[in-house]
PyMOL Python script that loads the backbone (N, CA, C, O; Angstrom):
from pymol import cmd

cmd.read_pdbstr("""\
ATOM      1  N   UNK A   1      -0.532 -19.097   4.148  1.00  0.00           N
ATOM      2  CA  UNK A   1       0.478 -20.118   4.298  1.00  0.00           C
ATOM      3  C   UNK A   1       0.810 -20.219   5.787  1.00  0.00           C
ATOM      4  O   UNK A   1       0.979 -19.208   6.468  1.00  0.00           O
ATOM      5  N   UNK A   2       0.901 -21.456   6.279  1.00  0.00           N
ATOM      6  CA  UNK A   2       1.196 -21.695   7.689  1.00  0.00           C
ATOM      7  C   UNK A   2       1.776 -23.098   7.858  1.00  0.00           C
ATOM      8  O   UNK A   2       1.851 -23.867   6.900  1.00  0.00           O
ATOM      9  N   UNK A   3       2.185 -23.424   9.084  1.00  0.00           N
ATOM     10  CA  UNK A   3       2.644 -24.779   9.374  1.00  0.00           C
ATOM     11  C   UNK A   3       2.244 -25.152  10.796  1.00  0.00           C
ATOM     12  O   UNK A   3       1.938 -24.297  11.627  1.00  0.00           O
ATOM     13  N   UNK A   4       2.259 -26.469  11.049  1.00  0.00           N
ATOM     14  CA  UNK A   4       1.952 -27.013  12.359  1.00  0.00           C
ATOM     15  C   UNK A   4       3.217 -27.701  12.883  1.00  0.00           C
ATOM     16  O   UNK A   4       3.602 -28.746  12.358  1.00  0.00           O
ATOM     17  N   UNK A   5       3.869 -27.140  13.905  1.00  0.00           N
ATOM     18  CA  UNK A   5       5.140 -27.689  14.353  1.00  0.00           C
ATOM     19  C   UNK A   5       5.050 -28.968  15.183  1.00  0.00           C
ATOM     20  O   UNK A   5       6.060 -29.645  15.375  1.00  0.00           O
ATOM     21  N   UNK A   6       3.857 -29.311  15.681  1.00  0.00           N
ATOM     22  CA  UNK A   6       3.762 -30.438  16.603  1.00  0.00           C
ATOM     23  C   UNK A   6       2.975 -31.636  16.076  1.00  0.00           C
ATOM     24  O   UNK A   6       2.837 -32.631  16.788  1.00  0.00           O
ATOM     25  N   UNK A   7       2.460 -31.569  14.858  1.00  0.00           N
ATOM     26  CA  UNK A   7       1.607 -32.659  14.386  1.00  0.00           C
ATOM     27  C   UNK A   7       1.599 -32.760  12.865  1.00  0.00           C
ATOM     28  O   UNK A   7       1.646 -31.753  12.159  1.00  0.00           O
ATOM     29  N   UNK A   8       1.539 -34.002  12.376  1.00  0.00           N
ATOM     30  CA  UNK A   8       1.251 -34.230  10.963  1.00  0.00           C
ATOM     31  C   UNK A   8      -0.241 -33.998  10.772  1.00  0.00           C
ATOM     32  O   UNK A   8      -1.030 -34.186  11.699  1.00  0.00           O
ATOM     33  N   UNK A   9      -0.625 -33.587   9.566  1.00  0.00           N
ATOM     34  CA  UNK A   9      -2.036 -33.336   9.265  1.00  0.00           C
ATOM     35  C   UNK A   9      -2.473 -34.279   8.161  1.00  0.00           C
ATOM     36  O   UNK A   9      -1.789 -34.439   7.150  1.00  0.00           O
ATOM     37  N   UNK A  10      -3.623 -34.899   8.370  1.00  0.00           N
ATOM     38  CA  UNK A  10      -4.230 -35.780   7.368  1.00  0.00           C
ATOM     39  C   UNK A  10      -5.566 -35.159   6.987  1.00  0.00           C
ATOM     40  O   UNK A  10      -6.364 -34.819   7.860  1.00  0.00           O
ATOM     41  N   UNK A  11      -5.813 -35.008   5.698  1.00  0.00           N
ATOM     42  CA  UNK A  11      -7.061 -34.403   5.225  1.00  0.00           C
ATOM     43  C   UNK A  11      -7.726 -35.352   4.235  1.00  0.00           C
ATOM     44  O   UNK A  11      -7.060 -35.990   3.419  1.00  0.00           O
ATOM     45  N   UNK A  12      -9.056 -35.433   4.322  1.00  0.00           N
ATOM     46  CA  UNK A  12      -9.838 -36.229   3.378  1.00  0.00           C
ATOM     47  C   UNK A  12     -10.990 -35.361   2.897  1.00  0.00           C
ATOM     48  O   UNK A  12     -11.924 -35.106   3.658  1.00  0.00           O
ATOM     49  N   UNK A  13     -10.944 -34.898   1.639  1.00  0.00           N
ATOM     50  CA  UNK A  13     -12.049 -34.093   1.114  1.00  0.00           C
ATOM     51  C   UNK A  13     -13.308 -34.950   0.927  1.00  0.00           C
ATOM     52  O   UNK A  13     -13.243 -36.064   0.407  1.00  0.00           O
ATOM     53  N   UNK A  14     -14.438 -34.417   1.356  1.00  0.00           N
ATOM     54  CA  UNK A  14     -15.721 -35.087   1.157  1.00  0.00           C
ATOM     55  C   UNK A  14     -16.510 -34.441   0.023  1.00  0.00           C
ATOM     56  O   UNK A  14     -17.600 -34.894  -0.326  1.00  0.00           O
ATOM     57  N   UNK A  15     -15.951 -33.387  -0.541  1.00  0.00           N
ATOM     58  CA  UNK A  15     -16.542 -32.727  -1.705  1.00  0.00           C
ATOM     59  C   UNK A  15     -15.413 -32.139  -2.545  1.00  0.00           C
ATOM     60  O   UNK A  15     -14.273 -32.041  -2.090  1.00  0.00           O
ATOM     61  N   UNK A  16     -15.739 -31.753  -3.761  1.00  0.00           N
ATOM     62  CA  UNK A  16     -14.726 -31.188  -4.662  1.00  0.00           C
ATOM     63  C   UNK A  16     -14.470 -29.727  -4.333  1.00  0.00           C
ATOM     64  O   UNK A  16     -15.260 -29.078  -3.648  1.00  0.00           O
ATOM     65  N   UNK A  17     -13.342 -29.221  -4.840  1.00  0.00           N
ATOM     66  CA  UNK A  17     -13.060 -27.796  -4.728  1.00  0.00           C
ATOM     67  C   UNK A  17     -11.937 -27.438  -3.792  1.00  0.00           C
ATOM     68  O   UNK A  17     -11.723 -26.258  -3.516  1.00  0.00           O
ATOM     69  N   UNK A  18     -11.204 -28.431  -3.289  1.00  0.00           N
ATOM     70  CA  UNK A  18     -10.109 -28.172  -2.368  1.00  0.00           C
ATOM     71  C   UNK A  18      -8.806 -28.063  -3.147  1.00  0.00           C
ATOM     72  O   UNK A  18      -8.510 -28.910  -3.990  1.00  0.00           O
ATOM     73  N   UNK A  19      -8.031 -27.028  -2.869  1.00  0.00           N
ATOM     74  CA  UNK A  19      -6.708 -26.862  -3.464  1.00  0.00           C
ATOM     75  C   UNK A  19      -5.697 -26.841  -2.325  1.00  0.00           C
ATOM     76  O   UNK A  19      -5.848 -26.086  -1.364  1.00  0.00           O
ATOM     77  N   UNK A  20      -4.655 -27.685  -2.440  1.00  0.00           N
ATOM     78  CA  UNK A  20      -3.618 -27.767  -1.416  1.00  0.00           C
ATOM     79  C   UNK A  20      -2.307 -27.294  -2.025  1.00  0.00           C
ATOM     80  O   UNK A  20      -1.861 -27.809  -3.051  1.00  0.00           O
ATOM     81  N   UNK A  21      -1.694 -26.303  -1.378  1.00  0.00           N
ATOM     82  CA  UNK A  21      -0.409 -25.774  -1.822  1.00  0.00           C
ATOM     83  C   UNK A  21       0.612 -25.998  -0.709  1.00  0.00           C
ATOM     84  O   UNK A  21       0.312 -25.796   0.468  1.00  0.00           O
ATOM     85  N   UNK A  22       1.820 -26.417  -1.089  1.00  0.00           N
ATOM     86  CA  UNK A  22       2.933 -26.571  -0.152  1.00  0.00           C
ATOM     87  C   UNK A  22       4.179 -26.004  -0.798  1.00  0.00           C
ATOM     88  O   UNK A  22       4.319 -26.045  -2.020  1.00  0.00           O
ATOM     89  N   UNK A  23       5.078 -25.482   0.001  1.00  0.00           N
ATOM     90  CA  UNK A  23       6.319 -24.918  -0.510  1.00  0.00           C
ATOM     91  C   UNK A  23       7.119 -26.008  -1.214  1.00  0.00           C
ATOM     92  O   UNK A  23       7.356 -27.073  -0.645  1.00  0.00           O
ATOM     93  N   UNK A  24       7.534 -25.744  -2.446  1.00  0.00           N
ATOM     94  CA  UNK A  24       8.354 -26.671  -3.208  1.00  0.00           C
ATOM     95  C   UNK A  24       7.603 -27.794  -3.886  1.00  0.00           C
ATOM     96  O   UNK A  24       8.227 -28.681  -4.470  1.00  0.00           O
ATOM     97  N   UNK A  25       6.280 -27.784  -3.826  1.00  0.00           N
ATOM     98  CA  UNK A  25       5.463 -28.843  -4.428  1.00  0.00           C
ATOM     99  C   UNK A  25       4.390 -28.196  -5.303  1.00  0.00           C
ATOM    100  O   UNK A  25       3.839 -27.154  -4.948  1.00  0.00           O
ATOM    101  N   UNK A  26       4.100 -28.810  -6.434  1.00  0.00           N
ATOM    102  CA  UNK A  26       3.034 -28.293  -7.299  1.00  0.00           C
ATOM    103  C   UNK A  26       1.693 -28.330  -6.563  1.00  0.00           C
ATOM    104  O   UNK A  26       1.412 -29.310  -5.874  1.00  0.00           O
ATOM    105  N   UNK A  27       0.862 -27.299  -6.687  1.00  0.00           N
ATOM    106  CA  UNK A  27      -0.472 -27.332  -6.075  1.00  0.00           C
ATOM    107  C   UNK A  27      -1.255 -28.543  -6.585  1.00  0.00           C
ATOM    108  O   UNK A  27      -1.104 -28.954  -7.735  1.00  0.00           O
ATOM    109  N   UNK A  28      -2.087 -29.101  -5.717  1.00  0.00           N
ATOM    110  CA  UNK A  28      -2.879 -30.262  -6.091  1.00  0.00           C
ATOM    111  C   UNK A  28      -4.329 -30.060  -5.695  1.00  0.00           C
ATOM    112  O   UNK A  28      -4.632 -29.424  -4.685  1.00  0.00           O
ATOM    113  N   UNK A  29      -5.210 -30.605  -6.498  1.00  0.00           N
ATOM    114  CA  UNK A  29      -6.641 -30.588  -6.203  1.00  0.00           C
ATOM    115  C   UNK A  29      -7.059 -32.043  -5.962  1.00  0.00           C
ATOM    116  O   UNK A  29      -7.399 -32.754  -6.907  1.00  0.00           O
ATOM    117  N   UNK A  30      -7.034 -32.484  -4.698  1.00  0.00           N
ATOM    118  CA  UNK A  30      -7.330 -33.888  -4.421  1.00  0.00           C
ATOM    119  C   UNK A  30      -8.778 -34.238  -4.720  1.00  0.00           C
ATOM    120  O   UNK A  30      -9.671 -33.398  -4.615  1.00  0.00           O
ATOM    121  N   UNK A  31      -8.990 -35.476  -5.089  1.00  0.00           N
ATOM    122  CA  UNK A  31     -10.333 -35.958  -5.349  1.00  0.00           C
ATOM    123  C   UNK A  31     -11.058 -36.305  -4.062  1.00  0.00           C
ATOM    124  O   UNK A  31     -10.442 -36.415  -3.002  1.00  0.00           O
ATOM    125  N   UNK A  32     -12.352 -36.475  -4.157  1.00  0.00           N
ATOM    126  CA  UNK A  32     -13.169 -36.852  -3.010  1.00  0.00           C
ATOM    127  C   UNK A  32     -12.664 -38.192  -2.470  1.00  0.00           C
ATOM    128  O   UNK A  32     -12.508 -39.153  -3.223  1.00  0.00           O
ATOM    129  N   UNK A  33     -12.412 -38.245  -1.168  1.00  0.00           N
ATOM    130  CA  UNK A  33     -11.959 -39.465  -0.523  1.00  0.00           C
ATOM    131  C   UNK A  33     -10.460 -39.700  -0.566  1.00  0.00           C
ATOM    132  O   UNK A  33      -9.971 -40.637   0.066  1.00  0.00           O
ATOM    133  N   UNK A  34      -9.716 -38.876  -1.293  1.00  0.00           N
ATOM    134  CA  UNK A  34      -8.266 -39.033  -1.372  1.00  0.00           C
ATOM    135  C   UNK A  34      -7.632 -38.505  -0.095  1.00  0.00           C
ATOM    136  O   UNK A  34      -7.985 -37.421   0.369  1.00  0.00           O
ATOM    137  N   UNK A  35      -6.696 -39.260   0.480  1.00  0.00           N
ATOM    138  CA  UNK A  35      -6.021 -38.835   1.707  1.00  0.00           C
ATOM    139  C   UNK A  35      -4.820 -37.966   1.349  1.00  0.00           C
ATOM    140  O   UNK A  35      -3.977 -38.352   0.539  1.00  0.00           O
ATOM    141  N   UNK A  36      -4.756 -36.796   1.961  1.00  0.00           N
ATOM    142  CA  UNK A  36      -3.632 -35.877   1.791  1.00  0.00           C
ATOM    143  C   UNK A  36      -2.868 -35.853   3.109  1.00  0.00           C
ATOM    144  O   UNK A  36      -3.468 -35.681   4.169  1.00  0.00           O
ATOM    145  N   UNK A  37      -1.556 -36.023   3.051  1.00  0.00           N
ATOM    146  CA  UNK A  37      -0.726 -35.999   4.252  1.00  0.00           C
ATOM    147  C   UNK A  37       0.203 -34.786   4.167  1.00  0.00           C
ATOM    148  O   UNK A  37       0.932 -34.611   3.191  1.00  0.00           O
ATOM    149  N   UNK A  38       0.159 -33.964   5.199  1.00  0.00           N
ATOM    150  CA  UNK A  38       1.057 -32.814   5.298  1.00  0.00           C
ATOM    151  C   UNK A  38       1.902 -33.027   6.549  1.00  0.00           C
ATOM    152  O   UNK A  38       1.394 -32.964   7.668  1.00  0.00           O
ATOM    153  N   UNK A  39       3.180 -33.276   6.356  1.00  0.00           N
ATOM    154  CA  UNK A  39       4.083 -33.538   7.472  1.00  0.00           C
ATOM    155  C   UNK A  39       4.235 -32.298   8.344  1.00  0.00           C
ATOM    156  O   UNK A  39       4.178 -31.170   7.854  1.00  0.00           O
ATOM    157  N   UNK A  40       4.428 -32.520   9.640  1.00  0.00           N
ATOM    158  CA  UNK A  40       4.602 -31.382  10.548  1.00  0.00           C
ATOM    159  C   UNK A  40       5.759 -30.518  10.068  1.00  0.00           C
ATOM    160  O   UNK A  40       6.725 -31.013   9.486  1.00  0.00           O
ATOM    161  N   UNK A  41       5.645 -29.231  10.318  1.00  0.00           N
ATOM    162  CA  UNK A  41       6.620 -28.206   9.920  1.00  0.00           C
ATOM    163  C   UNK A  41       6.638 -27.917   8.425  1.00  0.00           C
ATOM    164  O   UNK A  41       7.512 -27.185   7.961  1.00  0.00           O
ATOM    165  N   UNK A  42       5.706 -28.466   7.659  1.00  0.00           N
ATOM    166  CA  UNK A  42       5.626 -28.181   6.226  1.00  0.00           C
ATOM    167  C   UNK A  42       4.743 -26.951   6.008  1.00  0.00           C
ATOM    168  O   UNK A  42       3.596 -26.912   6.453  1.00  0.00           O
ATOM    169  N   UNK A  43       5.293 -25.948   5.318  1.00  0.00           N
ATOM    170  CA  UNK A  43       4.494 -24.764   4.995  1.00  0.00           C
ATOM    171  C   UNK A  43       3.429 -25.172   3.981  1.00  0.00           C
ATOM    172  O   UNK A  43       3.736 -25.801   2.968  1.00  0.00           O
ATOM    173  N   UNK A  44       2.172 -24.809   4.260  1.00  0.00           N
ATOM    174  CA  UNK A  44       1.078 -25.191   3.369  1.00  0.00           C
ATOM    175  C   UNK A  44      -0.087 -24.209   3.488  1.00  0.00           C
ATOM    176  O   UNK A  44      -0.182 -23.411   4.420  1.00  0.00           O
ATOM    177  N   UNK A  45      -0.953 -24.312   2.506  1.00  0.00           N
ATOM    178  CA  UNK A  45      -2.173 -23.501   2.483  1.00  0.00           C
ATOM    179  C   UNK A  45      -3.255 -24.342   1.830  1.00  0.00           C
ATOM    180  O   UNK A  45      -2.999 -25.049   0.856  1.00  0.00           O
ATOM    181  N   UNK A  46      -4.452 -24.263   2.364  1.00  0.00           N
ATOM    182  CA  UNK A  46      -5.590 -25.009   1.836  1.00  0.00           C
ATOM    183  C   UNK A  46      -6.658 -23.992   1.455  1.00  0.00           C
ATOM    184  O   UNK A  46      -7.029 -23.135   2.257  1.00  0.00           O
ATOM    185  N   UNK A  47      -7.151 -24.097   0.215  1.00  0.00           N
ATOM    186  CA  UNK A  47      -8.142 -23.131  -0.279  1.00  0.00           C
ATOM    187  C   UNK A  47      -9.348 -23.850  -0.851  1.00  0.00           C
ATOM    188  O   UNK A  47      -9.232 -24.944  -1.404  1.00  0.00           O
ATOM    189  N   UNK A  48     -10.503 -23.226  -0.712  1.00  0.00           N
ATOM    190  CA  UNK A  48     -11.710 -23.678  -1.403  1.00  0.00           C
ATOM    191  C   UNK A  48     -11.768 -22.904  -2.716  1.00  0.00           C
ATOM    192  O   UNK A  48     -11.926 -21.684  -2.714  1.00  0.00           O
ATOM    193  N   UNK A  49     -11.640 -23.612  -3.837  1.00  0.00           N
ATOM    194  CA  UNK A  49     -11.645 -22.951  -5.135  1.00  0.00           C
ATOM    195  C   UNK A  49     -12.976 -23.133  -5.869  1.00  0.00           C
ATOM    196  O   UNK A  49     -13.091 -22.794  -7.047  1.00  0.00           O
ATOM    197  N   UNK A  50     -13.967 -23.663  -5.176  1.00  0.00           N
ATOM    198  CA  UNK A  50     -15.278 -23.826  -5.794  1.00  0.00           C
ATOM    199  C   UNK A  50     -16.215 -22.710  -5.348  1.00  0.00           C
ATOM    200  O   UNK A  50     -15.882 -21.925  -4.461  1.00  0.00           O
ATOM    201  N   UNK A  51     -17.376 -22.649  -5.965  1.00  0.00           N
ATOM    202  CA  UNK A  51     -18.397 -21.680  -5.577  1.00  0.00           C
ATOM    203  C   UNK A  51     -19.196 -22.182  -4.383  1.00  0.00           C
ATOM    204  O   UNK A  51     -19.894 -21.407  -3.728  1.00  0.00           O
ATOM    205  N   UNK A  52     -19.096 -23.486  -4.099  1.00  0.00           N
ATOM    206  CA  UNK A  52     -19.854 -24.107  -3.015  1.00  0.00           C
ATOM    207  C   UNK A  52     -18.962 -24.354  -1.804  1.00  0.00           C
ATOM    208  O   UNK A  52     -17.737 -24.266  -1.886  1.00  0.00           O
ATOM    209  N   UNK A  53     -19.594 -24.663  -0.690  1.00  0.00           N
ATOM    210  CA  UNK A  53     -18.825 -25.053   0.490  1.00  0.00           C
ATOM    211  C   UNK A  53     -18.025 -26.309   0.175  1.00  0.00           C
ATOM    212  O   UNK A  53     -18.490 -27.178  -0.562  1.00  0.00           O
ATOM    213  N   UNK A  54     -16.844 -26.400   0.723  1.00  0.00           N
ATOM    214  CA  UNK A  54     -16.001 -27.578   0.580  1.00  0.00           C
ATOM    215  C   UNK A  54     -15.932 -28.254   1.943  1.00  0.00           C
ATOM    216  O   UNK A  54     -15.572 -27.620   2.935  1.00  0.00           O
ATOM    217  N   UNK A  55     -16.271 -29.523   1.994  1.00  0.00           N
ATOM    218  CA  UNK A  55     -16.275 -30.262   3.240  1.00  0.00           C
ATOM    219  C   UNK A  55     -15.056 -31.172   3.273  1.00  0.00           C
ATOM    220  O   UNK A  55     -14.784 -31.891   2.312  1.00  0.00           O
ATOM    221  N   UNK A  56     -14.318 -31.139   4.392  1.00  0.00           N
ATOM    222  CA  UNK A  56     -13.077 -31.896   4.492  1.00  0.00           C
ATOM    223  C   UNK A  56     -12.873 -32.348   5.936  1.00  0.00           C
ATOM    224  O   UNK A  56     -13.107 -31.584   6.872  1.00  0.00           O
ATOM    225  N   UNK A  57     -12.437 -33.590   6.105  1.00  0.00           N
ATOM    226  CA  UNK A  57     -12.079 -34.101   7.428  1.00  0.00           C
ATOM    227  C   UNK A  57     -10.604 -33.796   7.661  1.00  0.00           C
ATOM    228  O   UNK A  57      -9.768 -34.045   6.792  1.00  0.00           O
ATOM    229  N   UNK A  58     -10.288 -33.256   8.834  1.00  0.00           N
ATOM    230  CA  UNK A  58      -8.899 -32.974   9.215  1.00  0.00           C
ATOM    231  C   UNK A  58      -8.577 -33.799  10.464  1.00  0.00           C
ATOM    232  O   UNK A  58      -9.333 -33.792  11.436  1.00  0.00           O
ATOM    233  N   UNK A  59      -7.458 -34.502  10.426  1.00  0.00           N
ATOM    234  CA  UNK A  59      -6.993 -35.279  11.577  1.00  0.00           C
ATOM    235  C   UNK A  59      -5.528 -34.916  11.810  1.00  0.00           C
ATOM    236  O   UNK A  59      -4.746 -34.822  10.864  1.00  0.00           O
ATOM    237  N   UNK A  60      -5.162 -34.712  13.081  1.00  0.00           N
ATOM    238  CA  UNK A  60      -3.786 -34.375  13.432  1.00  0.00           C
ATOM    239  C   UNK A  60      -3.194 -35.489  14.300  1.00  0.00           C
ATOM    240  O   UNK A  60      -3.868 -36.021  15.182  1.00  0.00           O
ATOM    241  N   UNK A  61      -1.936 -35.835  14.045  1.00  0.00           N
ATOM    242  CA  UNK A  61      -1.285 -36.928  14.764  1.00  0.00           C
ATOM    243  C   UNK A  61      -0.616 -36.463  16.047  1.00  0.00           C
ATOM    244  O   UNK A  61      -0.217 -35.306  16.172  1.00  0.00           O
ATOM    245  N   UNK A  62      -0.501 -37.383  17.000  1.00  0.00           N
ATOM    246  CA  UNK A  62       0.314 -37.211  18.213  1.00  0.00           C
ATOM    247  C   UNK A  62      -0.075 -36.036  19.100  1.00  0.00           C
ATOM    248  O   UNK A  62       0.775 -35.499  19.811  1.00  0.00           O
ATOM    249  N   UNK A  63      -1.335 -35.627  19.076  1.00  0.00           N
ATOM    250  CA  UNK A  63      -1.800 -34.570  19.975  1.00  0.00           C
ATOM    251  C   UNK A  63      -3.133 -34.994  20.587  1.00  0.00           C
ATOM    252  O   UNK A  63      -3.875 -35.787  20.007  1.00  0.00           O
ATOM    253  N   UNK A  64      -3.419 -34.454  21.761  1.00  0.00           N
ATOM    254  CA  UNK A  64      -4.685 -34.757  22.427  1.00  0.00           C
ATOM    255  C   UNK A  64      -5.748 -33.699  22.153  1.00  0.00           C
ATOM    256  O   UNK A  64      -6.942 -33.999  22.147  1.00  0.00           O
ATOM    257  N   UNK A  65      -5.307 -32.443  21.923  1.00  0.00           N
ATOM    258  CA  UNK A  65      -6.248 -31.356  21.661  1.00  0.00           C
ATOM    259  C   UNK A  65      -5.759 -30.528  20.482  1.00  0.00           C
ATOM    260  O   UNK A  65      -4.579 -30.561  20.134  1.00  0.00           O
ATOM    261  N   UNK A  66      -6.671 -29.790  19.875  1.00  0.00           N
ATOM    262  CA  UNK A  66      -6.310 -28.944  18.736  1.00  0.00           C
ATOM    263  C   UNK A  66      -5.303 -27.874  19.155  1.00  0.00           C
ATOM    264  O   UNK A  66      -4.502 -27.429  18.332  1.00  0.00           O
ATOM    265  N   UNK A  67      -5.330 -27.461  20.399  1.00  0.00           N
ATOM    266  CA  UNK A  67      -4.395 -26.464  20.885  1.00  0.00           C
ATOM    267  C   UNK A  67      -2.944 -26.936  20.893  1.00  0.00           C
ATOM    268  O   UNK A  67      -2.022 -26.121  20.884  1.00  0.00           O
ATOM    269  N   UNK A  68      -2.743 -28.248  20.908  1.00  0.00           N
ATOM    270  CA  UNK A  68      -1.394 -28.809  20.911  1.00  0.00           C
ATOM    271  C   UNK A  68      -0.784 -28.916  19.518  1.00  0.00           C
ATOM    272  O   UNK A  68       0.413 -29.170  19.389  1.00  0.00           O
ATOM    273  N   UNK A  69      -1.583 -28.729  18.480  1.00  0.00           N
ATOM    274  CA  UNK A  69      -1.098 -28.851  17.097  1.00  0.00           C
ATOM    275  C   UNK A  69      -0.044 -27.793  16.800  1.00  0.00           C
ATOM    276  O   UNK A  69       0.971 -28.081  16.165  1.00  0.00           O
ATOM    277  N   UNK A  70      -0.286 -26.582  17.255  1.00  0.00           N
ATOM    278  CA  UNK A  70       0.590 -25.459  16.949  1.00  0.00           C
ATOM    279  C   UNK A  70       0.216 -24.857  15.609  1.00  0.00           C
ATOM    280  O   UNK A  70      -0.163 -25.575  14.684  1.00  0.00           O
ATOM    281  N   UNK A  71       0.318 -23.573  15.506  1.00  0.00           N
ATOM    282  CA  UNK A  71       0.009 -22.853  14.266  1.00  0.00           C
ATOM    283  C   UNK A  71       1.007 -21.728  14.135  1.00  0.00           C
ATOM    284  O   UNK A  71       1.085 -20.854  14.999  1.00  0.00           O
ATOM    285  N   UNK A  72       1.774 -21.745  13.055  1.00  0.00           N
ATOM    286  CA  UNK A  72       2.744 -20.670  12.795  1.00  0.00           C
ATOM    287  C   UNK A  72       2.460 -20.081  11.422  1.00  0.00           C
ATOM    288  O   UNK A  72       2.617 -20.775  10.417  1.00  0.00           O
ATOM    289  N   UNK A  73       2.042 -18.813  11.350  1.00  0.00           N
ATOM    290  CA  UNK A  73       1.830 -18.187  10.050  1.00  0.00           C
ATOM    291  C   UNK A  73       3.166 -17.920   9.357  1.00  0.00           C
ATOM    292  O   UNK A  73       4.180 -17.655  10.003  1.00  0.00           O
ATOM    293  N   UNK A  74       3.139 -17.995   8.046  1.00  0.00           N
ATOM    294  CA  UNK A  74       4.317 -17.732   7.226  1.00  0.00           C
ATOM    295  C   UNK A  74       4.533 -16.227   7.184  1.00  0.00           C
ATOM    296  O   UNK A  74       3.630 -15.487   6.796  1.00  0.00           O
ATOM    297  N   UNK A  75       5.697 -15.769   7.570  1.00  0.00           N
ATOM    298  CA  UNK A  75       5.978 -14.332   7.663  1.00  0.00           C
ATOM    299  C   UNK A  75       6.229 -13.689   6.292  1.00  0.00           C
ATOM    300  O   UNK A  75       6.082 -12.476   6.145  1.00  0.00           O
ATOM    301  N   UNK A  76       6.602 -14.483   5.302  1.00  0.00           N
ATOM    302  CA  UNK A  76       6.972 -13.939   3.999  1.00  0.00           C
ATOM    303  C   UNK A  76       5.812 -13.603   3.083  1.00  0.00           C
ATOM    304  O   UNK A  76       6.019 -12.976   2.044  1.00  0.00           O
ATOM    305  N   UNK A  77       4.569 -14.010   3.442  1.00  0.00           N
ATOM    306  CA  UNK A  77       3.432 -13.809   2.558  1.00  0.00           C
ATOM    307  C   UNK A  77       2.143 -13.888   3.376  1.00  0.00           C
ATOM    308  O   UNK A  77       2.065 -14.649   4.340  1.00  0.00           O
ATOM    309  N   UNK A  78       1.169 -13.132   3.009  1.00  0.00           N
ATOM    310  CA  UNK A  78      -0.108 -13.166   3.716  1.00  0.00           C
ATOM    311  C   UNK A  78      -0.770 -14.506   3.491  1.00  0.00           C
ATOM    312  O   UNK A  78      -0.684 -15.071   2.401  1.00  0.00           O
ATOM    313  N   UNK A  79      -1.436 -15.023   4.522  1.00  0.00           N
ATOM    314  CA  UNK A  79      -2.130 -16.317   4.395  1.00  0.00           C
ATOM    315  C   UNK A  79      -3.559 -16.126   3.954  1.00  0.00           C
ATOM    316  O   UNK A  79      -4.291 -17.103   3.796  1.00  0.00           O
TER     317      UNK A  79
END
""", "prot")
cmd.dss("prot")
cmd.show_as("cartoon", "prot")
cmd.util.cbc("prot")
cmd.orient("prot")
């Protein structure tokens, strides 16, 4: 579990097997091509629940480099 304090995250799965968990929201398994939006500062975790590789596009808003996104691990539980 982690969050990004400086950017919203947009994910588009290109294959099945992705599970998205967020604090206070039921886990979801998005379909291929479905856009998932995770607002900045939202605690979340993304898992591959299939036996195969899971391919997913990740896009972050309002940053020029991946280093500007920010990454904060959740202290209450191992990620």
